[in-house]
C-alpha positions in Angstrom: 0.0 0.0 -0.1 1.2 3.4 -0.8 0.2 7.0 0.0 0.8 10.2 -1.9 3.9 10.6 -4.1 7.0 10.6 -1.8 5.0 9.5 1.3 6.1 6.4 3.3 4.6 3.2 2.3 2.1 1.6 4.7 1.2 -2.1 5.2 -2.4 -3.4 5.2 -2.3 -3.3 9.1 -1.7 0.4 9.3 -5.1 1.1 10.8 -4.8 -1.6 13.4 -1.4 -0.2 14.5 -3.0 3.2 15.1 -5.9 1.6 17.0 -3.4 -0.4 19.1 -1.5 3.0 19.9 1.7 1.9 18.2 4.6 4.4 17.9 5.1 4.5 14.1 8.6 5.2 12.7 10.1 5.2 9.1 11.9 2.0 8.3 13.2 1.3 4.8 10.8 3.6 3.3 7.8 2.3 5.3 5.8 3.6 8.1 6.2 0.7 10.7 5.4 0.1 14.4 8.5 0.3 16.6 6.6 -0.4 19.8 3.1 -0.5 21.2 4.0 0.0 24.8 7.4 -1.4 26.4 9.9 -3.0 24.1 10.9 -4.9 27.3 7.5 -6.2 27.8 7.1 -7.1 24.1 10.4 -8.9 24.1 9.5 -10.8 27.3 6.1 -11.7 25.9 7.8 -13.5 22.8 10.4 -15.3 25.1 7.6 -16.4 27.5 4.3 -16.5 25.5 3.8 -15.1 22.0 4.2 -12.0 20.0 2.5 -10.9 16.8 4.6 -8.9 14.3 3.5 -7.3 11.0 6.3 -8.0 8.5 4.3 -7.1 5.4 7.0 -4.8 4.4 9.2 -7.8 3.2 9.5 -8.4 -0.4 8.5 -11.6 -2.2 9.9 -12.7 -5.5 8.5 -15.7 -7.4 10.6 -17.7 -9.8 8.9 -20.4 -11.9 9.5 -22.4 -15.0 11.9 -25.3 -16.3 14.8 -23.1 -15.5 13.7 -21.9 -11.9 16.0 -24.3 -10.0 19.1 -23.4 -12.3 18.5 -19.7 -11.7 18.2 -20.0 -7.9 21.2 -22.3 -7.8 23.4 -19.8 -9.8 22.4 -16.8 -7.7 22.3 -18.2 -4.3 25.1 -19.8 -2.2 23.1 -22.5 -0.5 21.9 -25.6 -2.3 18.3 -25.2 -3.3 18.4 -28.7 -5.0 18.3 -30.1 -1.5 14.8 -28.7 -1.0 11.8 -30.7 -1.6 8.5 -28.9 -2.3 7.4 -27.8 1.2 10.9 -26.9 2.4 12.7 -23.7 2.9 16.2 -22.6 3.6 18.1 -19.6 4.7 20.5 -18.4 1.9 22.1 -15.4 0.4 22.1 -13.6 -3.1 25.8 -13.2 -3.6 28.0 -10.8 -5.7 30.9 -11.8 -7.7 33.0 -10.9 -4.7 31.1 -13.3 -2.4 29.4 -10.4 -0.6 25.7 -9.9 0.0 23.1 -8.6 -2.4 20.8 -9.7 0.3 20.1 -12.5 2.9 17.0 -14.3 2.0 14.7 -17.2 2.5 14.0 -19.5 -0.3 10.8 -21.5 -0.4 10.2 -24.4 -2.8 6.6 -24.5 -3.6 6.8 -27.0 -6.4 9.4 -28.7 -8.5 9.5 -25.6 -10.8 8.4 -22.8 -8.5 10.2 -20.9 -5.9 9.3 -18.1 -3.5 12.3 -15.9 -2.4 11.6 -13.5 0.6 14.0 -10.6 0.6 14.4 -7.5 2.9 12.3 -4.6 2.5 15.1 -2.1 1.8 16.6 -4.5 -0.8 13.3 -5.6 -2.6 13.9 -3.6 -5.8 17.6 -4.3 -5.9 17.1 -8.0 -5.4 14.3 -8.3 -8.0 16.6 -6.3 -10.6 19.6 -8.7 -9.7 17.5 -11.8 -10.3 15.7 -10.7 -13.4 18.9 -9.4 -14.9 20.4 -12.9 -14.7 17.3 -14.8 -15.9 17.4 -16.6 -19.2 15.7 -19.4 -21.0 12.6 -21.1 -19.5 12.2 -19.0 -16.3 9.7 -16.3 -15.2 10.8 -13.8 -12.4 7.9 -11.9 -10.8 8.0 -9.2 -8.1 5.0 -10.4 -6.2 5.5 -8.2 -3.2 2.2 -6.4 -3.7 0.3 -9.7 -3.7 1.6 -10.8 -0.3 1.3 -9.6 3.3 3.1 -11.4 6.1 2.3 -11.9 9.8 4.7 -13.5 12.3 3.6 -15.3 15.3 6.6 -16.1 17.6 7.0 -17.7 21.0 6.6 -20.9 22.9 2.7 -20.6 22.6 2.7 -19.5 19.0 2.0 -22.9 17.6 -1.1 -23.5 19.8 -2.5 -20.0 18.9 -2.0 -20.4 15.2 -3.4 -23.9 15.4 -6.7 -22.7 16.8 -7.2 -20.9 13.6 -6.3 -23.5 11.0 -7.0 -27.1 10.0 -3.6 -27.6 8.9 -1.5 -29.9 11.2 1.1 -27.6 12.3 2.8 -30.4 14.5 3.6 -32.1 11.3 5.6 -29.0 10.0 9.2 -29.1 11.0 11.4 -26.0 11.3 12.2 -24.5 7.8 9.2 -26.2 6.4 5.8 -24.9 5.3 2.2 -26.0 4.3 -0.2 -24.2 2.1 -3.8 -24.2 3.6 -6.0 -21.6 5.1 -6.0 -19.6 8.3 -9.2 -17.9 9.4 -10.8 -19.0 6.2 -8.1 -17.3 4.1 -5.6 -19.2 1.9 -2.1 -18.8 3.1 1.4 -20.3 3.4 2.2 -21.3 7.0 5.9 -21.5 7.4 7.8 -22.7 10.6 10.4 -19.9 10.4 11.0 -16.7 12.3 13.5 -14.0 13.2 13.4 -14.1 17.0 15.2 -17.3 18.1 11.8 -18.8 19.2 9.6 -21.3 17.6 6.7 -19.8 15.5 5.2 -19.3 12.2 5.4 -16.7 9.4 2.1 -16.5 7.6 1.9 -15.3 4.0 -1.5 -14.2 2.9 -3.3 -11.7 0.7 -3.1 -8.2 1.7 -6.8 -7.5 1.8 -7.2 -10.2 4.4 -4.2 -9.5 6.6 -5.9 -7.1 9.1 -8.8 -9.3 9.6 -6.6 -12.3 10.3 -4.2 -10.3 12.6 -7.3 -9.3 14.6 -8.6 -12.9 14.8 -5.1 -14.0 16.0 -4.9 -11.3 18.7 -8.5 -12.5 19.9 -7.4 -16.1 19.7 -4.2 -15.5 21.6 -5.5 -13.0 24.3 -5.8 -15.7 27.0 -2.3 -17.2 26.1 -0.5 -13.8 26.5 -0.2 -13.0 22.8 1.0 -9.3 22.3 1.4 -7.1 19.3 5.1 -6.4 18.9 7.1 -3.8 17.0 10.4 -3.4 15.3 12.0 -2.6 18.6 11.5 -6.0 20.1 12.1 -7.7 16.8 15.6 -6.1 16.8 16.5 -7.1 20.4 15.1 -10.6 20.0 17.1 -11.2 16.8 20.2 -9.8 18.4 20.0 -12.2 21.4 19.6 -14.9 18.8 22.7 -13.6 16.8 20.7 -13.4 13.6 22.3 -10.8 11.3 20.5 -7.7 10.2 21.2 -6.4 6.6 22.6 -3.0 6.6 24.1 -3.5 10.0 25.8 -6.8 10.3 26.0 -7.7 6.6 26.1 -5.9 3.4 27.8 -5.6 -0.2 31.2 -5.1 1.7 31.1 -8.3 3.8 31.4 -11.8 2.6 29.4 -14.7 3.6 32.4 -16.3 5.2 33.4 -13.2 7.1 29.8 -13.1 8.4 30.3 -16.4 10.1 27.7 -18.0 7.7 29.8 -20.8 6.2 27.0 -23.2 7.0 25.0 -21.7 4.1 27.7 -21.9 1.6 27.6 -25.2 -0.4 30.7 -25.2 -2.6 30.0 -28.9 -3.5 26.8 -27.9 -5.4 29.0 -26.4 -8.3 29.3 -22.9 -9.7 27.3 -19.9 -8.4 28.0 -16.3 -8.4 30.8 -15.5 -6.0 31.9 -19.0 -5.6 35.5 -18.4 -6.9 35.9 -15.4 -4.4 34.7 -17.4 -1.4 36.9 -20.5 -2.4 40.0 -18.1 -2.5 39.0 -16.6 0.8 38.5 -20.0 2.4 42.0 -21.0 1.1 44.0 -18.0 2.3 41.8 -17.3 5.5 39.3 -14.7 6.1 40.8 -11.3 7.1 38.0 -10.4 9.5 35.2 -12.1 11.3 31.7 -11.1 12.7 31.8 -12.1 16.4 29.7 -11.5 19.6 30.9 -9.8 22.7 29.5 -9.1 26.1 30.3 -6.0 28.1 32.3 -6.4 31.3 32.3 -2.6 32.1 29.1 -0.6 32.3 27.7 0.7 29.0 25.5 -0.3 26.2 27.2 -0.8 22.7 25.6 0.8 19.8 25.9 0.5 15.9 28.9 2.4 14.8 30.9 2.4 18.0 34.7 1.6 17.5 36.1 -1.6 18.8 39.8 -1.6 19.9 42.1 -4.4 20.9 44.9 -3.2 23.2 44.0 0.3 22.6 44.3 0.0 18.7 41.4 0.4 16.4 40.2 -3.3 15.3 36.7 -2.8 14.0 33.3 -1.4 14.5 30.2 -2.5 16.4 27.4 -3.6 13.9 24.6 -4.3 16.3 24.4 -3.7 20.2 21.9 -3.5 22.9 21.0 -4.5 26.4 19.6 -7.8 26.0 16.2 -8.0 27.8 16.3 -11.8 28.4 19.9 -12.4 28.8 20.2 -9.4 31.0 23.5 -8.5 29.7 24.9 -5.7 27.4 25.7 -7.5 24.2 26.8 -6.7 20.6 28.3 -8.0 17.3 31.0 -6.5 15.2 33.9 -7.3 12.9 37.5 -7.8 14.2 40.6 -9.2 12.7 40.1 -13.1 12.5 42.9 -13.7 14.8 41.3 -11.7 17.5 37.9 -13.2 17.3 38.6 -16.0 19.8 36.1 -16.4 22.6 37.7 -15.0 25.8 39.6 -12.2 23.8 39.3 -9.0 25.7 38.3 -5.9 23.5 37.4 -2.3 24.3 34.3 -0.6 23.0 34.6 3.1 22.7 31.3 4.5 24.3 31.3 8.4 24.2 35.1 8.6 24.0 35.5 6.2 26.9 37.0 2.6 26.4 34.7 0.2 28.1 36.0 -3.4 28.5 34.2 -6.4 26.7 35.0 -10.0 25.9 34.3 -12.0 22.8 31.9 -14.8 23.5 30.3 -17.8 21.3 27.2 -17.1 19.5 24.3 -17.0 19.8 23.8 -15.2 23.2 20.4 -17.0 23.5 19.2 -20.4 22.6 15.6 -21.4 23.3 15.1 -24.3 25.6 14.4 -27.7 23.7 
């Protein structure tokens, strides 16, 4: 949905956000809720019960035809051939340098049909990148206007969503999805998310999104479901060490430097950026995205300098006071040799060096 020329774009839930008293901010050209009340309370609701997020600003790109798999394989670093229909994977569109055009989700809806979910700020760029490489029997469609997206995340998310659908959610494993209906509306129900918790991302027609969101809030009221904004989404994903494009990863950082070697499948054959990543793997990465916890008082923020023994070593890419882990935490790039857990670093906070220590990621893992 769009307003007047030059105005911020709005999602189909804009009226609901206003009714619920959301504080609205600009994000990637969209007017989005950053919080409804307390970010801390919204964060804790997701960790303990459930939260409902409007993520309709995300972009969706459909790829279909006899050449669909070959195109996805050529442009992404993960192995889409491993996906059966009904499965999804985290992946990246990579440049020739092995850096990120975008980090994405790849859904295989049928043998010759894929749905790629891209970041809001990269939707146009990602579509142009994919369409520019398409050739032969393949169709690439920017379907963003045809999809809205809701996310229900938290330990009670499955029960809440199950109350509104006949689809057996218990049969859907992580990074798998089913196509059915919710609240009488056709949808894709995907067991994925960006919070570190169990939950579902629901893709549905924009005209039905507000109605289904209201139904979900009513269905989950007794289970503690709360509407949540971008503020809690950011603190949740950081505790789970999930990278944010534009902060932790971008076109200057390679997939290996970002610590995402698990999504690079060299054995699948040629893909854009493979050669650069092979060379980097052979000679060793010069820097690495790592996590750290503050020892001294202070909250790290994006852009703060990281020093090792008083010398500039890198920059904080994400940082916050983790509401659940109750610790000031952050991520940033440092020379690979200095990214070892236990390594002491200094974060420059308002011209003051504050001690921190490199720690293993993620900061939070949900109980199994």
